[in-house]
N, C-alpha and C positions, 0 to 999 in steps of 0.2 A: 614900853608898855611893859607889864607887869601880867603874867599868867599864875594863877593860883591853881596848882595842880593837885589829885587826893594824894591825901596824906600831907597835906600844909606845906608842902614844898613850892618854892615861887620859882617861876622859872622868868626871865629876862636880864637886862645889862643893869639896872637900877638895883634892881633885888639883890643882886650878885655882884656887887662895884667892887665889894674892898677882895674877895677870890678872885674875880676875872683879873683886877689891876694887879694883882699878885701874878697872876698867871702871863699875863703882857710882859712884865718883867722878869719870868724866867724864862721865856722865851726870847727876850732880846740876848739872855746868857748862852741859850742856844746857840743864837744864829753869831756872836759872838764868835764862839767854840769853830765855824767854817769860817770865819773872816780871818782869823789868824793865817791862812793859807794861800787867799785870795791871790795877795799880791807877790808872796816870796817864793813860793813852791816853783813854778816855771823857772824863775833864774837859778836857784837851789840846784833844780837837776842839771841844768847846765854849767854854771861855774864851780859848781862843790863837787858832784858826782858826774861831771863829764858826757850827760845824756847827750848826743846829737837828733841823733832821729827824731821824729815828732811822736810817732806814738810810744817810744820808749818816755819819754817825757810826761805822755798824758797818760801811763799806768797808772798812777795814782788816782786820777778822776776814776777810769772806769774800776779799779776798785775799793773804791769810794761807792760809787753809782750802783754798781751789782750788789754789794752788802746792803747798801741804806733801802735800795729798794726790796730786797726781800726782807729785809725788818721790820716796814709799813705794813708788808701783807699781815706779818706775824703780830705786832703791834695792836692792830685793831682787836685780832681775836682773842691775844691774852688780857687786854681790856675789858674785853666782855665779859670774860672768863672768872677772872681775879680782880678787875677794879684797875682804874687809870692811873692811881697814885703807886703803886707797888711797879708798876711798868715804868714813868716817869723815872723813881728813886733806881732803879735798876739801870737806864739808859746813863744816868748820871755818873754812876760807878765805871760803867763802861768806860767813861772817856776820860776817869783821871789820869789813866797812861801815859794818851797821846801826845799832850804837850813834852815832855820829857822826851819821848821817844822821835818826835820831830826835831827836836833841839839838839840832841846828843847822839841820834843813832848814827853809828857808823858806815853803812851800807845804806845804799836804794829800797834794799830789802825791808830795812828797818821804815823806811818811808811809807811804802805801799803796805806793811802791816799798822801801822799806823793809821791811815786811811781805812782800812777795815774794820780797825777799832770806831773809829770816828763812824764812820758809815751805820755801824749797828745802831751806836748812841745818838747818833742824829734820828734815826730811824724811830726810835722808842722815843724820845723825848718831844721831837717836833710835833710826831701824831698825836703823840699823847696829847700835848697841848691844846691840838686844833680839837681834839675830839672833845676833853674838858671844857672848852668853850662854847661849842657847840650845846655842851649838855645845860650851861648856866644861860646862855643867850636864850634859848625858846627860837620860835618859829618865826617871830616878828622883825628881830635884827640882827638876821643871819649874818647879812653881806658886811656888813658893820662892824660884826666880829671878827671877822674874817678878815676883812681890813687889819683893822687894829694890833691881831696877833701878828699879819704877816709884817706888817709896817716896824713893827718893833723887832723882829727878827731878821729882817732884810738891811731894816737900819742898821741894827747895831753889826751886820757882817759889811756898810761901807761903812763905818767907824772904826770898824778894827782894821779894814785893810790898810785905810789910810793911814792910821796909827801905824800900822807894823811894817808900811814903807817908808815912812818917816823915820824907825827905829831902824831900819835896815840901813836905812843912807849913810844913818850916823853913826850907826854900831856894828853894822857888818849882816850878813843872812840870819846866823845864829849866833848863840841863843839867845839873844836878847828879844828877838818879837814874840815867841813863842811865851814868855813868861805871862802874857797878859792869858793867854789860853787856862795856864795853871791856875790864874786864879779868879778866872770865869768857874772854871768847871769844880773849885770847890767853895765857891759863892752858891753854885747852882743846886749842888747836891746836900748842903745844906737846906736852903730855905723850902728843898722840893723834899726832905726830912721830915721839917720842925712844923712849919708853915699849911703847906697846901695841904687840902682837903680833899676826900674823894669827892667825886662828880656822878657816879654810875647813876643813883638812886637818882638824880635830876631825870638821866634818861628815861629810865625806868616810869618814874612820873609823867611824862609827855607823852611816852607811848599808851599811857593808861588813858590819856583823852583821845584816844582814837575812837573812831568809832566798833564795834564789836564783829562788822561785817570785814573786819581787815584781817579777822584771824589767820588766815591763811598766809600774807603778805607777813604776819612776824614771825612765821615759822620756816622759813628758809633756811635751808641747809649753805654751808660756806660755798660748797661748788656752785649751786644757785646764783647765791648773791655774786660769786666772781665770774659767771655768765653775762651775769645782767647789767651788771657793772662795765665788763668789758666790751659785749657784743651785742645783746637782744636791746637794750632799752638805748633809742637814738638819745636821750642827752648826757646818758651814764657814759654812754660807748664814745660819744664827739668829744665830752671832757677830757676823756683818757686820753685819746690820740692827741690831741690839743696840749695835756698836761706835757707829755712825752714829749714833742718836741720844742715846747717851751725850756726845758731842762734841759737837751740838746744844745738850744742855743744857749744856755746857761753854762755848759761843757765849755762850747766854745770859746764866751767870752772869759771863760778862769782859766783856759788851757793852751787856746792859740792866738787872744788878739794881746797876750803881752809878750809873745814872740815876735809876733808883728810890729809891735811897736819898739821894740828893741833892734829888731832887723834895720829899723828909721830911723837907728841914733839917738832913743827915747832914754831919759836917765831913770835911774829905779823910783827915783822919788814924781818923777812925772809921772811913768807906769803905773805908780801907787795912787796916783789922784785920776789915774783914768777908771782905774779899776774898782775907786771908790763911787765914782759919781754915778757908774750902772746903776749899782744895787740902792744907793742914796736916793735915788729919784724914784727908782722902784718902790722902795719905803717909803717914803713920804707919800708918795703918790696915791699910793693905798688907803688911806686915810680919809681920802674924798671916793675912790673909787668905791670901794666895798658899799658904803652908805648909798652913793649912786647907784648901784645897782639894787639895792633893797625900790629904788623908787621909782625907776625906769624899765629894770628887766634886766638878764643874765646877758641874754644870747647875741646882741648887736653889740654889748663891749667886748664881747671874747674875740667876735670876730674882725673889727675892727684894730683891737688893740694885737693879734697874730700878726693881721697885714702890715701894721705899725711897726712890728719890729722885724719883719722882711724886706723892708724900705731902709731900718736904721742899719740891720747886717749889710743890705747891697754898700750902702755910704763908708763903711769899715773898710767895705773894700776896694771902692774906688777911692779912696783919699791917702794922703802921704802925709798930711802935717799934725800937729796936736790938737791946733783949733776943730778940724773937720772930723775930726775922732771923740774930740769930746761933744762936738753936737751929737754925730750919732749916737755915745752914749745916752747924753741926756732921750732923747728919742727910742733907744731901748729900753730904758729906766721905763718912759711912759706907756710903750704898749705893752710891758709887763707887767705894769701895775692895771692896766686895766681886765690882762688876763688872769692873774694870780688869785686873790681874794675870789672872784666871780666866779671862778672853776668850782672851789671848795665848796662854795652857796652853791651849786649848781648839786652837787653831789648831798648836800644836807638837802634842798628844797624836796630832792625826789625819795633817798633811801628812807624806810621807814625807822623810828627810832629806835626799835625792837634788833637791828641789824646795820643801822647806819656807823658804826664803829669797824664792822667788817667792810663796810664798802669804801669806807674812806682809806682805810689798809690796801682794797685793792688800786682803787684811784692813785693813791701817792704808791704802789707797787710799781704799775705803768710809767706814771711821772717823773718819778725818779729812777727807773731803769732808764728815761735819758740821757740823765749822765754817762751812763757806761756805755751806751750806744753811740753817742755824741764824740766821747774820748774816739771810740774807737774806726768812726764813719768820718770825724774832721782829720784824725791822725793819718789813716791809712791815707786819705786823696791828699794830703800837705805834704806825707810822704812822695808818691807817684806823682802828683799836678804841680805841686808848689803852696802856700797857703790860700793866695789868693783865689786860686780855684777852689778851694775847701770849703771859704768863707763865702760864693758865690752859690756852691752847691746849698748849703744850710740857707740863706736865702729864700731857693729857687723853693725847697721846703716846706719852711715856714708861710708862705704864700700860699702852697696848696696846701697844708693844714687850716689856715682862716676859712678857705673855699668849702671846706665838709664842714667846717662849724657851721657855716650860712647856710648851706644844703641840706644837712642831716639834722642838726640839734634844735628841739622844738624847743617855746619859752616853758621855761621851770617856776617864775615868778613873775605874772604877768603886772603890768603896771597898777597900781590902785586905783576904782573908781573916784571921780572928786566927790568932795564931801558934797552930801545931799542929794547923791545920783541914787 
């Protein structure tokens, strides 16, 4: 569906297909930058730097998550003030040193510093590609747009995680696995600088379609937007807490699961397959779930996804074999696919176009804060009570999050009436 806004700007996937497709490709490169770490960094902490405490090994996730969460918040504000494209290009510039630091850093402090830069880069680049796709897609296909965006990003996480696992199995933990990241950063910067076009005028054009009585909605301060997204609006706040718990789970899968698999004797190649399986299902599933949420609504998909994630994490805790863990990774990917694009679509549904970018930034502040909270929560519990106890605790927390969505969230995109009704 295409909408022509004042000034002749057209909103919709079909009308903006070339730029939308380009942004999907750019976000795949953003995801690849994250994927270069998924298989390799936990074994690197243990085998190269001799970190034995789980909390010490997870410091890189804490550094990444805290930095990304804070940068997400500022990415929304900066993209409203200066435009989307400069923020995207700036994020790629920050990413350039990361693969070099991971490949040749002489101490663990270098790895943590690289993850601070990676978190800042991801906050700027991924947030901006989300905002730009929402700008282009318009209101009718927002769920599909987010599904395509997140499928590209997490599909690339999966492919790169598997590729770096295979490279590490053959050539060692570094530097070879991180050369992929160097290629991604160079290509992402080139495309963003030379080919991507600014989309802020599309958001302004959509805002002009809203009735004049919405004027007070357009003039919220950043503090008011943060309060509404975090606490006072039932849908936005329920989405924010679910996003936080979802990425807390991702921190568990990123940092704790490989340690559990290694403790049961799996090879680095097998761990790479498991590390790739979860984001692969997550990425591919979003091609369907984003579109599906445009058809049946958002709330029930999110509730179901959180409860399915809880069941999958519990299965990891009870499993001892590759087959059981592979099944759990598939289920975790399916649960996350139901949740991830749908939460972003909720923010796009509720937030006014005039402050939507800032609301996305606040939501992503909460969501990616889950990386840092998950690293601390799971690491401390694993040190004190063991890996299995930490995993069970996260499973319980995830189930509780799903129930909060079921109770608190209102439907933001009701199922359309049948034709002729």
